[in-house]
C-alpha positions as CSV (number, residue, x, y, z in Angstrom):
1,M,-9.0,32.2,32.2
2,R,-5.7,31.2,32.3
3,L,-4.8,27.6,29.7
4,T,-2.0,26.4,28.8
5,V,-0.9,24.0,26.1
6,I,1.5,21.2,26.4
7,G,3.5,20.6,23.1
8,T,3.8,23.2,20.1
9,G,3.7,21.0,17.3
10,Y,1.2,22.1,14.4
11,L,-2.1,21.1,16.6
12,G,-0.2,22.8,20.1
13,A,1.1,25.9,17.8
14,T,-2.4,26.7,16.1
15,H,-4.3,25.8,19.9
16,A,-2.6,28.1,21.8
17,A,-2.7,31.0,19.3
18,C,-6.8,30.8,18.8
19,M,-7.1,30.4,22.1
20,A,-5.3,33.8,22.6
21,E,-7.5,35.0,20.1
22,L,-10.5,34.4,21.6
23,G,-9.7,36.3,24.7
24,H,-7.6,33.7,27.0
25,E,-4.5,34.0,28.6
26,V,-2.0,31.1,27.1
27,I,1.5,29.8,28.0
28,G,2.7,27.3,25.3
29,L,5.4,24.5,26.8
30,D,7.6,22.6,24.4
31,V,10.9,20.8,25.4
32,D,12.3,21.8,22.1
33,A,14.1,25.3,23.2
34,G,14.6,25.9,19.7
35,K,10.9,26.0,18.8
36,V,10.3,27.8,22.2
37,A,12.5,30.6,20.7
38,A,11.3,30.9,17.2
39,L,7.3,30.9,18.5
40,R,8.3,33.4,21.0
41,A,9.6,35.5,18.2
42,G,6.3,35.2,16.9
43,R,7.7,32.9,14.2
44,V,5.5,29.9,12.9
45,P,7.8,27.0,12.3
46,F,5.8,25.5,9.6
47,H,3.1,27.0,6.6
48,E,-0.5,27.6,8.2
49,P,-2.7,30.0,6.3
50,R,-3.5,33.1,9.0
51,L,-1.8,31.6,12.0
52,A,1.1,33.5,11.8
53,E,-0.8,37.1,12.1
54,I,-2.2,35.4,15.2
55,L,0.7,34.4,16.6
56,A,2.7,37.9,16.3
57,R,-0.7,39.7,17.3
58,H,-0.8,38.0,20.8
59,T,3.0,37.3,21.2
60,A,3.5,41.3,20.9
61,S,0.5,41.8,23.1
62,G,1.7,39.8,26.2
63,R,-1.6,37.5,26.2
64,L,0.6,34.5,24.3
65,R,4.0,33.1,25.6
66,F,6.2,30.3,25.5
67,T,8.0,28.3,28.4
68,T,10.4,25.2,28.4
69,S,9.2,25.4,32.5
70,Y,6.8,22.5,33.5
71,E,7.0,24.3,37.1
72,E,6.0,27.7,35.1
73,A,2.9,26.1,33.3
74,G,1.3,24.1,36.5
75,A,1.5,27.3,38.4
76,F,0.0,29.6,35.7
77,G,-2.7,27.1,34.3
78,Q,-6.4,26.6,35.5
79,V,-6.6,23.9,32.4
80,H,-4.0,22.2,30.2
81,F,-4.3,21.0,26.9
82,V,-2.2,18.2,25.9
83,C,-1.5,18.4,22.2
84,V,1.5,16.2,21.7
85,G,2.2,13.8,19.1
86,T,1.1,10.2,18.8
87,P,3.3,8.6,16.6
88,Q,2.8,4.7,14.7
89,R,5.2,2.4,16.6
90,R,8.5,1.4,15.0
91,D,7.7,-2.2,15.9
92,G,4.3,-2.5,14.7
93,D,0.9,-0.7,13.9
94,A,-0.1,0.9,17.3
95,A,0.4,4.5,18.2
96,D,3.3,5.2,20.6
97,L,2.0,7.0,23.6
98,A,5.1,7.9,25.2
99,Y,4.9,12.0,24.5
100,V,1.3,11.6,26.1
101,E,2.0,9.5,28.8
102,D,5.0,11.5,29.6
103,A,3.5,14.9,29.2
104,F,0.2,14.0,31.6
105,A,2.7,12.9,34.0
106,A,5.0,16.2,33.9
107,V,1.6,18.2,33.9
108,A,0.3,16.4,36.9
109,R,3.0,16.5,39.3
110,H,3.2,20.6,38.7
111,A,-0.6,21.3,38.5
112,R,-1.9,23.3,40.9
113,K,-5.1,21.9,43.0
114,G,-8.4,21.9,41.1
115,A,-6.5,22.0,37.4
116,L,-8.3,20.2,35.1
117,L,-5.4,18.5,32.4
118,V,-7.5,17.8,28.8
119,G,-6.2,15.3,26.1
120,K,-6.3,16.9,22.5
121,S,-4.0,14.2,21.2
122,T,-5.6,11.4,19.1
123,V,-5.4,8.6,21.4
124,P,-6.2,4.7,21.3
125,V,-10.0,4.0,23.1
126,G,-9.4,3.1,26.5
127,T,-6.0,6.0,27.2
128,A,-8.1,8.9,29.1
129,A,-9.8,6.1,31.6
130,R,-6.2,4.5,32.6
131,L,-4.4,8.3,32.5
132,A,-7.5,9.4,35.0
133,E,-6.8,5.8,37.1
134,R,-2.8,6.9,36.9
135,H,-2.9,10.6,38.3
136,P,-4.5,12.2,41.2
137,V,-6.0,15.0,39.0
138,E,-9.0,15.8,36.8
139,I,-8.8,14.7,33.1
140,A,-11.0,15.7,29.8
141,W,-11.0,14.7,26.5
142,N,-11.5,17.2,23.7
143,P,-10.4,15.7,20.8
144,E,-9.3,17.7,17.4
145,F,-10.3,17.8,14.2
146,L,-7.8,20.0,11.9
147,R,-7.6,20.3,8.5
148,E,-4.3,21.5,7.4
149,G,-4.7,24.8,5.3
150,F,-7.8,25.7,7.3
151,A,-6.8,24.6,11.2
152,V,-7.6,28.0,11.9
153,Q,-10.9,28.5,11.1
154,D,-11.4,24.9,11.9
155,T,-10.3,25.9,15.8
156,L,-12.6,29.2,15.9
157,R,-15.6,28.1,13.9
158,P,-15.4,24.3,14.3
159,D,-18.2,22.2,12.9
160,R,-18.8,20.7,16.4
161,L,-17.1,20.6,19.6
162,V,-16.7,17.2,21.5
163,F,-16.3,17.1,25.3
164,G,-15.0,13.6,27.0
165,V,-15.7,14.3,30.8
166,R,-16.6,12.8,33.8
167,T,-18.0,15.2,36.0
168,A,-20.4,18.7,35.8
169,R,-17.2,20.6,37.0
170,A,-15.3,19.5,34.0
171,E,-17.9,20.0,31.5
172,R,-18.4,24.0,32.8
173,L,-14.4,24.3,32.8
174,L,-15.0,23.4,28.9
175,R,-17.4,25.5,28.5
176,S,-15.9,28.7,29.5
177,V,-13.3,28.0,27.8
178,Y,-15.0,27.8,24.3
179,A,-17.6,30.2,25.0
180,P,-16.8,32.9,22.2
181,V,-17.2,29.3,19.6
182,L,-20.7,28.2,21.6
183,A,-21.8,31.4,21.3
184,T,-22.1,31.6,17.5
185,G,-24.2,28.1,17.5
186,T,-21.2,25.8,17.3
187,P,-23.1,21.9,18.0
188,L,-21.4,20.3,21.0
189,V,-21.5,16.9,21.8
190,V,-20.9,16.0,25.5
191,T,-20.2,12.4,26.5
192,D,-17.9,9.8,27.9
193,F,-13.6,9.2,27.7
194,A,-14.8,6.0,24.9
195,T,-16.6,7.9,23.2
196,A,-14.4,10.7,22.6
197,E,-11.5,9.2,21.8
198,L,-13.4,7.4,19.4
199,V,-15.2,10.3,17.4
200,K,-11.6,10.9,16.3
201,T,-10.3,7.6,14.8
202,A,-14.0,7.1,13.7
203,A,-14.0,10.3,11.6
204,N,-10.5,9.6,10.1
205,S,-11.6,6.1,9.1
206,F,-14.5,7.4,7.6
207,L,-12.8,9.8,5.2
208,A,-10.2,7.3,4.2
209,T,-12.8,5.1,3.5
210,K,-14.1,7.5,1.5
211,I,-11.3,8.7,-0.3
212,S,-10.3,4.9,-1.1
213,F,-13.7,3.5,-2.5
214,V,-13.5,6.3,-4.9
215,N,-10.0,5.3,-6.1
216,A,-10.9,1.6,-5.7
217,M,-13.5,3.3,-8.4
218,A,-11.1,4.5,-10.5
219,E,-9.3,0.9,-10.8
220,V,-12.9,-0.3,-11.9
221,C,-13.2,2.6,-14.4
222,E,-9.6,1.6,-16.2
223,A,-10.7,-1.4,-16.6
224,A,-14.0,-1.0,-17.5
225,G,-13.3,1.8,-20.0
226,G,-15.2,4.1,-17.9
227,N,-14.4,7.3,-16.3
228,V,-14.7,7.7,-12.6
229,R,-15.4,11.7,-12.8
230,A,-18.4,11.2,-13.9
231,L,-18.9,8.3,-11.8
232,A,-18.1,10.5,-8.7
233,E,-20.3,13.3,-9.6
234,A,-23.2,10.9,-10.2
235,L,-22.7,9.2,-6.8
236,G,-22.1,12.9,-5.2
237,H,-25.8,14.0,-6.2
238,D,-27.1,11.3,-3.6
239,D,-27.2,13.3,-0.6
240,R,-26.6,10.0,1.2
241,I,-23.3,10.1,-0.3
242,G,-22.0,13.7,-1.3
243,R,-19.8,15.1,-2.9
244,A,-16.8,15.8,-0.6
245,Y,-13.7,13.7,-1.0
246,L,-15.1,11.5,-4.0
247,R,-12.0,12.7,-6.0
248,A,-9.8,9.7,-7.3
249,G,-6.2,10.6,-7.6
250,V,-2.9,9.4,-6.1
251,G,-4.2,9.3,-2.5
252,F,-4.2,10.3,1.1
253,G,-0.4,11.1,2.6
254,G,0.5,13.1,6.1
255,G,1.1,12.6,9.6
256,C,-2.8,11.5,10.4
257,L,-4.5,9.3,8.5
258,P,-2.3,6.5,7.7
259,K,-1.3,5.8,11.0
260,D,-4.5,6.7,12.6
261,I,-6.6,4.0,10.7
262,R,-3.3,1.4,11.1
263,A,-3.6,2.2,14.9
264,F,-7.8,2.1,15.0
265,A,-7.6,-1.1,13.4
266,H,-4.9,-2.4,15.8
267,R,-6.6,-1.3,18.8
268,A,-10.0,-2.5,17.5
269,A,-8.3,-6.4,17.5
270,E,-7.0,-5.9,20.8
271,L,-10.6,-5.3,22.1
272,G,-11.7,-8.1,19.9
273,V,-13.4,-6.1,17.0
274,D,-12.5,-7.1,13.4
275,L,-11.6,-3.6,11.4
276,G,-10.1,-5.4,8.8
277,F,-11.5,-3.2,5.8
278,L,-9.4,-0.3,7.1
279,R,-6.3,-2.4,6.1
280,Q,-8.0,-2.8,2.9
281,V,-8.6,1.0,2.7
282,D,-4.7,1.5,3.7
283,A,-4.1,-1.0,0.6
284,I,-6.0,0.7,-1.7
285,N,-4.3,3.9,-1.2
286,M,-0.6,2.5,-1.4
287,R,-1.2,0.9,-4.5
288,R,-2.5,4.4,-6.0
289,R,1.0,5.3,-6.0
290,D,2.0,2.2,-7.9
291,R,-0.3,3.1,-10.6
292,V,1.2,6.1,-10.7
293,V,4.3,5.0,-11.5
294,D,2.8,2.3,-13.8
295,L,1.4,5.8,-15.8
296,A,5.0,6.9,-16.1
297,R,6.8,4.0,-17.4
298,E,3.8,3.8,-20.0
299,L,4.0,6.9,-21.0
300,C,8.3,6.7,-21.5
301,G,7.6,4.0,-23.5
302,G,8.4,1.0,-20.9
303,G,10.5,2.6,-18.2
304,V,12.1,5.7,-17.2
305,L,15.8,5.5,-17.4
306,G,17.1,8.5,-18.2
307,A,13.6,10.2,-18.5
308,R,13.5,13.9,-17.3
309,V,10.3,14.0,-15.3
310,A,9.2,17.1,-13.8
311,V,6.6,16.8,-10.5
312,L,4.6,19.3,-9.7
313,G,4.4,19.1,-5.6
314,A,6.0,17.7,-2.8
315,A,3.5,18.8,0.3
316,F,1.0,15.6,0.7
317,K,-1.7,18.6,0.3
318,P,-2.2,22.1,-0.8
319,D,-1.9,25.0,1.5
320,S,0.6,22.9,3.8
321,D,4.3,22.3,3.9
322,D,3.9,18.5,5.4
323,V,5.9,16.1,3.7
324,R,5.0,13.5,6.0
325,D,4.1,10.1,4.3
326,S,3.8,12.4,1.1
327,P,2.7,10.2,-2.3
328,A,4.2,13.0,-4.4
329,L,7.6,12.4,-2.7
330,N,7.1,8.7,-2.4
331,V,6.4,8.4,-6.3
332,A,9.4,11.4,-7.3
333,A,11.8,8.8,-5.0
334,R,10.6,6.0,-6.5
335,L,11.4,6.8,-10.4
336,E,14.7,8.5,-9.0
337,L,15.6,5.1,-7.9
338,E,14.4,3.5,-11.7
339,G,16.7,5.8,-13.3
340,A,14.2,9.2,-13.8
341,D,16.4,12.3,-13.9
342,V,14.0,14.2,-11.5
343,T,12.9,17.7,-10.8
344,V,10.7,18.5,-8.0
345,Y,8.6,21.8,-6.9
346,D,6.2,23.0,-4.2
347,P,5.2,26.6,-3.5
348,E,5.8,25.9,0.5
349,A,7.4,22.1,1.2
350,M,10.7,22.6,-0.5
351,D,12.6,22.9,2.7
352,N,11.0,19.6,4.0
353,A,11.4,17.9,0.7
354,R,15.3,18.7,0.8
355,K,15.7,17.3,4.6
356,A,13.4,14.1,3.7
357,F,14.6,13.6,0.5
358,P,17.9,15.0,-0.3
359,L,18.8,12.9,-3.3
360,L,16.0,14.3,-5.6
361,G,16.5,17.3,-7.9
362,Y,14.4,20.4,-6.8
363,A,13.5,23.7,-8.8
364,L,13.1,27.1,-7.6
365,S,9.9,27.4,-9.8
366,A,7.2,25.6,-11.7
367,E,8.6,26.9,-14.9
368,E,11.9,25.6,-14.1
369,A,10.9,22.3,-13.1
370,L,8.8,22.1,-16.7
371,R,11.8,23.2,-18.9
372,G,12.7,20.6,-21.0
373,A,10.7,17.8,-19.0
374,E,9.8,14.8,-20.8
375,L,7.0,13.9,-18.3
376,V,5.4,16.2,-16.2
377,L,3.7,14.8,-12.8
378,L,1.1,16.6,-11.0
379,L,1.4,15.0,-7.5
380,T,0.0,18.1,-4.9
381,E,-3.1,20.2,-5.9
382,W,-1.6,23.7,-5.3
383,R,-4.0,26.1,-7.1
384,Q,-1.6,27.7,-9.4
385,F,-0.6,24.0,-10.8
386,R,-4.1,23.6,-11.5
387,E,-4.4,27.1,-13.6
388,I,-1.1,26.6,-15.3
389,D,-2.0,27.4,-19.1
390,P,-1.1,23.7,-20.9
391,V,-0.2,26.0,-24.6
392,W,2.4,27.8,-22.1
393,A,3.8,24.9,-20.4
394,A,3.7,22.7,-23.9
395,G,6.6,25.7,-25.0
396,L,8.4,24.6,-22.1
397,V,9.0,20.7,-21.9
398,A,10.8,18.7,-24.3
399,R,7.6,16.4,-25.1
400,P,4.2,17.1,-23.7
401,R,3.3,14.3,-21.6
402,I,1.4,14.4,-18.2
403,V,0.0,12.4,-15.4
404,D,-2.9,13.9,-13.3
405,G,-2.4,12.0,-10.4
406,R,-4.8,15.1,-8.5
407,G,-8.2,14.3,-10.7
408,V,-8.0,18.2,-11.0
409,L,-7.0,19.3,-14.7
410,D,-9.1,19.8,-17.6
411,A,-8.6,16.6,-19.6
412,E,-10.0,18.3,-23.0
413,R,-8.1,21.5,-22.8
414,W,-4.7,19.5,-22.0
415,T,-5.3,17.3,-25.1
416,A,-6.2,20.1,-27.4
417,A,-3.3,21.7,-26.5
418,G,-0.9,18.6,-27.8
419,W,-0.5,17.0,-24.3
420,C,-0.7,13.4,-24.3
421,F,-2.9,13.1,-21.3
422,R,-3.4,10.4,-18.7
423,A,-5.5,10.5,-15.1
424,L,-6.5,7.7,-12.7
425,G,-9.6,6.8,-13.6
426,G,-9.9,8.3,-16.7
427,P,-11.0,6.8,-19.6
428,P,-8.2,5.0,-21.8
429,P,-6.1,6.7,-24.3
430,G,-8.0,8.2,-27.4
431,R,-11.2,8.0,-25.8
432,N,-13.3,11.7,-25.0
433,A,-12.7,12.4,-20.8
434,A,-16.6,13.5,-20.7
435,T,-18.3,11.0,-22.9
436,G,-15.9,8.2,-23.4
437,S,-16.5,8.4,-26.9
438,P,-14.2,8.2,-29.4
439,R,-12.1,11.4,-30.2
440,P,-9.7,12.9,-32.5
441,T,-5.8,12.2,-32.3
442,P,-4.3,15.6,-32.1
443,A,-1.5,17.0,-33.9
444,P,1.6,16.9,-31.8
445,R,3.5,19.6,-30.7
446,R,6.9,20.8,-30.8
447,A,8.6,21.8,-27.6
448,D,7.7,25.5,-28.5
449,G,4.0,24.7,-28.2
450,S,3.5,25.2,-31.9
451,A,2.0,21.9,-34.0
452,G,3.9,20.1,-36.3
453,R,4.5,16.4,-37.2
């Protein structure tokens, strides 16, 4: 089929490349000429595993091309996917739908007869119905469920597809688009506009709630002397709960979950439904950052003024260069404002981090960031950080003190290497991380990693 994808940000560029991978002819449209030029050259303007090779292959073959012309896109496409952003409004929690409304209006003006306009953007419930009333074209809604770092997999082999349609024809067209995906047995839910819109916002809200729940349990564990890792493991064995996303840490960030739960609560209130628990989910998430700052002060003797702090991580999650609402950079900036000498390192997000927080210090490697540090904060769980040898790291730092802000390090191993180790929801100092029983105090280590007092 001939498809167009309107908007070539994270969602749009991924969708366009993956639709070409499925065998369709695709035009991606964006009003940003610089972005279009980069994509035409086969360059992905963000980090996403596997995407660059797919993009380059199909731009080279001619199956995938990019334009800034709505006239060209409208004349070309049988099905137009709208993949533009819905950021949080500057004046409140509601979603800003200006990009969605402009895109639908522009495509509707230029679409050929019989074309189908399909929304993929995350929008407040009721948006699709309003757009359908406003424009004399057929509309459907097909929400996306991409995870950064797994976006190609989630597009080509999703765990489900959702079609919000009003006609059998719209369903048939979408079934044709996704025929190779459906042929693999991917579950399909065909429903109305409102339910399709709600699936995405409900999914994000449930995920955010699960993350904030385990972080609230981390607060209780700290207050009661418990161990949130053992608690989460025990909870995860219950099939009704499951293990996924039950790891306490500094909380979620990024361009989706924070804004989406706020917009959902706002829209529900407009409909007369109180989803106030989502505001508590948001509050729990934000105060995890406060806790990391508190632990940093505590390990530095009450304040971080003049302390050399190494922050491992800038992206809001691993396998991404996205720093939007990054907990890591939020904590780093707060410590810098309190007088700490902060150095940040991330394997992929350095350029974006520098643009967002130009006053922070940056290193070219984890080793450079660690050298001479008096405190280490692990705030993005990249594999290379999880696999750091604590003995090697102890030989680089000035003082072996670390806060595991993602709950991914082996506390016993780091403690045995001489580190003063703290984690969110972990047992208090002097208690065994696995059992909660008293543990022997390790001998302090010199900067070269050797034992000594």
